[in-house]
C-alpha positions as CSV (number, residue, x, y, z in Angstrom):
1,M,-52.0,162.9,88.6
2,R,-48.3,163.0,89.4
3,L,-46.0,164.1,86.6
4,H,-42.5,162.5,86.2
5,D,-39.5,164.7,85.3
6,I,-37.1,162.9,83.0
7,A,-33.9,163.2,80.9
8,V,-33.1,161.6,77.5
9,V,-29.4,161.4,76.9
10,G,-28.7,161.1,73.1
11,A,-32.0,162.8,72.3
12,S,-31.0,163.7,68.8
13,G,-30.1,160.1,67.9
14,L,-32.3,157.5,66.3
15,V,-33.3,155.8,69.6
16,G,-33.3,159.0,71.6
17,R,-35.8,160.6,69.2
18,K,-37.9,157.5,69.3
19,I,-38.0,157.5,73.1
20,L,-39.4,161.1,73.0
21,E,-41.9,160.0,70.4
22,I,-43.0,156.9,72.3
23,I,-43.4,158.8,75.5
24,Q,-46.1,160.9,73.8
25,E,-47.7,158.0,72.0
26,R,-48.1,156.0,75.3
27,N,-49.2,159.1,77.3
28,F,-46.4,158.6,79.8
29,E,-47.1,161.3,82.3
30,V,-44.1,163.5,82.0
31,G,-43.5,166.9,83.4
32,K,-40.1,168.4,82.7
33,V,-38.1,166.8,79.9
34,V,-34.4,167.5,79.7
35,A,-33.3,166.5,76.2
36,I,-29.5,166.1,76.1
37,A,-27.3,165.8,73.1
38,S,-23.6,166.4,72.1
39,D,-22.0,169.7,72.9
40,A,-22.2,170.5,69.2
41,N,-26.0,170.2,69.2
42,A,-26.6,172.0,72.5
43,G,-28.9,174.9,72.1
44,K,-30.6,173.6,69.0
45,E,-34.3,172.6,68.9
46,L,-35.7,169.2,68.2
47,N,-39.3,168.8,67.1
48,I,-41.0,165.5,67.9
49,K,-44.7,165.0,67.1
50,G,-45.4,168.7,67.3
51,K,-43.5,169.2,70.6
52,T,-40.3,171.2,70.7
53,F,-37.3,170.2,72.9
54,R,-34.3,172.5,73.4
55,L,-31.2,170.4,73.5
56,S,-28.9,170.7,76.5
57,K,-25.4,169.3,77.0
58,L,-24.2,167.0,79.7
59,E,-23.0,168.9,82.8
60,P,-22.6,168.2,86.5
61,H,-25.9,167.8,88.4
62,I,-28.1,168.1,85.3
63,F,-30.0,165.1,86.6
64,K,-30.9,166.6,90.0
65,N,-34.5,166.2,90.9
66,L,-35.3,164.0,87.8
67,E,-37.1,160.7,88.3
68,F,-35.7,158.9,85.2
69,A,-32.8,159.3,82.9
70,F,-32.9,157.4,79.6
71,F,-29.4,156.9,78.2
72,S,-28.9,156.2,74.5
73,A,-25.6,157.9,73.6
74,G,-23.2,154.9,73.5
75,A,-21.4,153.0,76.2
76,S,-18.6,155.5,76.8
77,V,-21.1,158.2,77.7
78,S,-23.1,155.8,79.9
79,R,-20.0,154.6,81.8
80,E,-19.1,158.2,82.6
81,W,-22.5,159.8,83.2
82,A,-25.0,157.1,84.3
83,P,-23.4,156.6,87.7
84,K,-23.5,160.4,88.2
85,A,-27.2,160.5,87.2
86,A,-27.9,157.6,89.7
87,A,-26.0,159.5,92.4
88,D,-28.2,162.5,91.7
89,G,-31.3,160.4,92.4
90,A,-32.5,159.5,88.9
91,I,-33.3,155.9,88.0
92,V,-31.1,155.3,84.9
93,I,-32.5,153.1,82.1
94,D,-29.4,152.5,79.9
95,N,-29.7,151.4,76.3
96,S,-25.9,150.8,75.8
97,S,-23.8,147.7,76.5
98,A,-22.0,149.4,79.4
99,F,-23.7,147.7,82.3
100,R,-25.7,144.8,80.8
101,M,-23.5,142.0,82.1
102,Q,-22.6,143.7,85.4
103,E,-23.9,141.4,88.2
104,D,-25.5,144.1,90.3
105,V,-27.3,145.8,87.3
106,P,-30.6,144.2,86.3
107,L,-31.1,143.5,82.6
108,V,-34.8,143.7,81.9
109,V,-37.4,142.9,79.3
110,P,-40.7,143.6,81.2
111,E,-42.6,140.7,79.7
112,V,-39.9,138.3,80.7
113,N,-38.2,139.3,84.0
114,R,-40.1,142.4,85.3
115,Q,-39.3,141.6,88.9
116,D,-35.6,142.0,88.4
117,M,-35.8,145.8,87.9
118,F,-36.6,146.3,91.5
119,R,-33.2,145.0,92.6
120,N,-31.5,148.0,90.9
121,K,-28.9,150.2,92.6
122,G,-29.8,153.2,90.4
123,I,-29.2,151.7,87.0
124,I,-31.4,149.3,84.9
125,A,-29.9,148.0,81.6
126,N,-31.9,147.7,78.4
127,P,-30.9,144.6,76.5
128,N,-29.5,144.4,73.0
129,C,-32.3,144.7,70.4
130,S,-31.8,141.2,68.9
131,T,-31.9,139.7,72.4
132,I,-35.1,141.4,73.4
133,Q,-37.2,139.9,70.7
134,L,-35.6,136.4,71.2
135,V,-36.2,136.1,74.9
136,T,-39.8,137.5,74.6
137,V,-40.6,134.3,72.7
138,L,-38.3,131.9,74.5
139,K,-39.4,132.6,78.0
140,P,-43.1,131.4,77.7
141,L,-41.9,128.4,75.8
142,D,-39.3,127.5,78.4
143,A,-41.9,127.9,81.2
144,A,-44.2,125.5,79.4
145,F,-41.8,122.9,77.9
146,K,-38.3,123.6,79.2
147,I,-35.8,124.5,76.5
148,K,-32.7,122.3,76.0
149,R,-30.9,124.1,73.3
150,V,-31.3,127.2,71.0
151,V,-29.7,128.0,67.7
152,V,-30.4,131.4,66.3
153,S,-29.4,133.1,63.0
154,T,-30.3,136.8,62.7
155,Y,-31.2,139.0,59.8
156,Q,-30.6,142.5,61.2
157,S,-31.5,145.8,59.6
158,V,-29.2,148.7,59.1
159,S,-31.0,150.9,61.6
160,G,-29.3,148.7,64.2
161,A,-26.2,150.8,63.5
162,G,-28.1,154.0,64.0
163,N,-28.5,156.9,61.5
164,K,-25.1,156.1,60.0
165,G,-26.4,152.6,59.0
166,I,-29.5,154.1,57.3
167,T,-27.5,156.7,55.5
168,A,-25.0,154.0,54.3
169,L,-27.8,151.9,52.7
170,E,-29.6,154.8,51.2
171,T,-26.4,156.2,49.7
172,E,-25.1,152.9,48.4
173,L,-28.5,152.1,46.6
174,R,-27.8,155.2,44.5
175,S,-24.1,154.3,43.9
176,I,-21.9,151.4,42.9
177,E,-19.3,152.4,45.6
178,Q,-19.3,151.7,49.3
179,Y,-20.4,154.7,51.3
180,E,-17.2,156.4,52.5
181,H,-18.4,156.9,56.1
182,S,-20.2,153.5,56.4
183,P,-20.3,151.8,59.8
184,F,-20.2,148.4,58.0
185,P,-17.0,146.6,56.9
186,H,-18.4,146.0,53.4
187,R,-20.9,147.5,51.1
188,I,-24.4,146.7,52.5
189,A,-26.6,147.5,49.5
190,H,-27.5,144.3,47.7
191,N,-25.4,142.3,50.2
192,A,-25.5,140.4,53.4
193,I,-22.7,140.7,55.9
194,P,-22.2,137.9,58.5
195,H,-20.3,140.3,60.8
196,I,-21.8,142.6,63.4
197,D,-19.4,144.3,65.8
198,V,-15.9,143.0,66.4
199,F,-14.6,139.5,66.2
200,F,-13.1,137.7,69.2
201,D,-10.4,135.0,69.3
202,D,-13.0,132.3,69.1
203,N,-14.4,133.9,65.8
204,Y,-17.7,134.9,67.4
205,T,-18.6,138.5,67.2
206,R,-19.5,140.7,70.1
207,E,-23.1,140.9,68.8
208,E,-23.3,137.0,68.9
209,L,-21.9,136.9,72.4
210,K,-24.3,139.6,73.5
211,M,-27.2,137.5,72.4
212,I,-25.9,134.4,74.1
213,N,-24.9,136.0,77.5
214,E,-27.8,138.4,77.7
215,S,-30.3,135.7,77.0
216,R,-28.9,133.6,79.8
217,K,-29.0,136.4,82.3
218,I,-32.5,137.7,81.4
219,M,-34.0,134.2,81.5
220,G,-32.1,133.2,84.7
221,K,-30.6,130.2,83.0
222,K,-26.8,130.4,83.3
223,D,-26.4,127.0,81.6
224,L,-28.7,127.6,78.7
225,A,-27.2,126.0,75.6
226,I,-27.5,128.7,73.0
227,T,-25.5,129.7,69.9
228,A,-25.9,132.6,67.4
229,T,-24.8,133.8,64.0
230,C,-25.6,137.5,63.4
231,V,-26.0,138.9,59.9
232,R,-26.6,142.4,58.7
233,I,-28.9,142.7,55.7
234,P,-30.0,145.7,53.6
235,T,-33.4,146.4,55.2
236,L,-34.0,149.7,56.9
237,T,-36.0,148.6,60.0
238,G,-36.8,145.4,61.7
239,H,-34.7,142.4,62.7
240,G,-35.5,138.9,61.7
241,E,-34.4,135.7,63.6
242,S,-34.5,132.1,62.4
243,V,-34.7,130.1,65.6
244,N,-34.3,126.4,66.2
245,I,-35.3,125.2,69.6
246,E,-34.8,121.8,71.1
247,F,-37.0,121.0,74.2
248,D,-36.7,118.4,77.0
249,K,-40.1,116.9,76.1
250,K,-42.4,116.4,73.2
251,V,-44.1,119.6,71.9
252,S,-46.2,120.2,68.8
253,P,-46.4,123.3,66.6
254,E,-50.0,123.6,67.7
255,E,-49.0,123.8,71.4
256,V,-46.3,126.4,70.6
257,K,-48.9,128.5,68.9
258,E,-51.2,128.2,71.8
259,I,-48.6,129.3,74.3
260,L,-47.4,132.2,72.1
261,N,-50.9,133.4,71.4
262,A,-51.3,133.9,75.1
263,A,-47.9,135.5,75.7
264,K,-47.8,139.2,76.5
265,G,-46.2,141.3,73.7
266,V,-46.3,138.5,71.2
267,T,-48.3,138.3,68.0
268,V,-48.5,135.0,66.0
269,T,-48.7,135.5,62.3
270,D,-48.6,132.0,60.8
271,E,-50.7,131.1,57.8
272,P,-48.3,129.8,55.2
273,S,-51.1,128.8,52.8
274,Q,-52.1,132.5,52.7
275,N,-48.5,133.7,52.4
276,L,-48.9,135.2,55.9
277,Y,-45.7,135.3,58.1
278,P,-43.8,138.1,59.9
279,M,-41.7,140.4,57.8
280,P,-39.8,143.5,58.8
281,M,-42.0,145.8,56.7
282,N,-45.1,144.6,58.6
283,A,-43.4,144.9,62.1
284,A,-42.3,148.5,61.4
285,E,-43.6,151.1,63.9
286,K,-45.2,148.3,66.0
287,D,-44.3,147.2,69.6
288,D,-45.1,143.5,69.5
289,V,-42.8,140.7,68.7
290,F,-44.1,138.8,65.7
291,V,-43.7,135.0,65.3
292,G,-44.4,132.7,62.4
293,R,-43.2,129.7,60.3
294,I,-43.7,127.5,63.4
295,R,-43.0,123.9,62.4
296,K,-41.5,120.7,63.7
297,D,-37.8,120.0,63.3
298,D,-37.6,116.3,62.7
299,S,-33.8,116.1,62.8
300,V,-33.9,116.1,66.6
301,K,-36.2,114.4,69.1
302,H,-38.2,117.4,70.3
303,G,-37.4,120.3,68.0
304,I,-39.3,123.3,66.7
305,N,-38.3,125.9,64.1
306,L,-39.8,129.4,64.1
307,W,-39.2,132.9,62.7
308,I,-39.2,136.0,64.9
309,V,-39.5,139.7,63.7
310,S,-39.6,142.9,65.6
311,D,-39.0,146.6,65.1
312,N,-35.5,146.9,66.6
313,V,-35.7,150.7,67.2
314,R,-39.0,150.4,69.0
315,K,-39.4,147.2,71.0
316,G,-35.7,146.5,70.5
317,A,-34.7,149.7,72.2
318,A,-37.0,152.7,72.8
319,T,-40.3,151.0,73.7
320,N,-38.6,148.5,76.0
321,A,-36.9,151.4,77.9
322,V,-40.2,153.3,78.3
323,Q,-42.0,150.1,79.4
324,I,-39.3,149.6,82.1
325,A,-40.1,153.1,83.4
326,E,-43.9,152.4,83.3
327,E,-43.6,149.1,85.1
328,Y,-41.2,150.6,87.7
329,L,-43.8,153.2,88.5
330,K,-46.4,150.4,89.1
331,G,-44.2,149.0,91.7
332,K,-43.5,145.4,92.8
């Protein structure tokens, strides 16, 4: 058995910790693990599932002789250090937005476009959390029925903003005031904010454009007609997405269920008469993408409505990154 030496950059953060946890859960055959955090945290110890990791700081050639480097410390850190890690011989799996839309960097969801990862030049990008769960469902449906147009509205949990988002919600639930250090533009407790990341001149947010552009790249459909509205809601974990899909040909809800039941990484939970449908609390700590509320949209010729939920910290970030490494080791 060959062991794989790895680094996790941003190891003390929400996603970094989850990567270290998932590596143990999935029995990823690691040897040396270099856990990297900010200079302020260097030298401290991190305990994950009974294993202790001593935190290091970023420094030249820390990635030498490592096979994989998982980056989850923000785009600025990735832009500076990911090319250095790749130059030192590590395959970088980057969870930030730094390289996602760069033409020579594959943007990968293993269930959707596994083959793209092998065209890397040292860096493989991990998509945005809300994009991952969307394309996992869209891809098999597009292969079967050819998608004409997609309209998606998201209901995104506070953990999408990291530990600060979780702290903001928990603090505000105990107070009538907005948390002083909140990453959100308004109080999130008992609220819904149709604003994730910055606005551009066309009044779309960066989060919405991420979903649009990343979905097109991952699915290999540059002309995919897709629009998005992204909303932050006061749940801790799990993103929901209300998705309206228009197809080129006639399709029934039963056919959609059949395709998705057979799709890798997808679980259909759709028994409205029994009050069974995906919810964030049910998807928490699970790696599948859950789909329900599958029904016809009679307002267009060939339309389907459905509801998608996934754990944004796991499949939306950490698990997808580990899956990329696993599939890379299997080879083409």
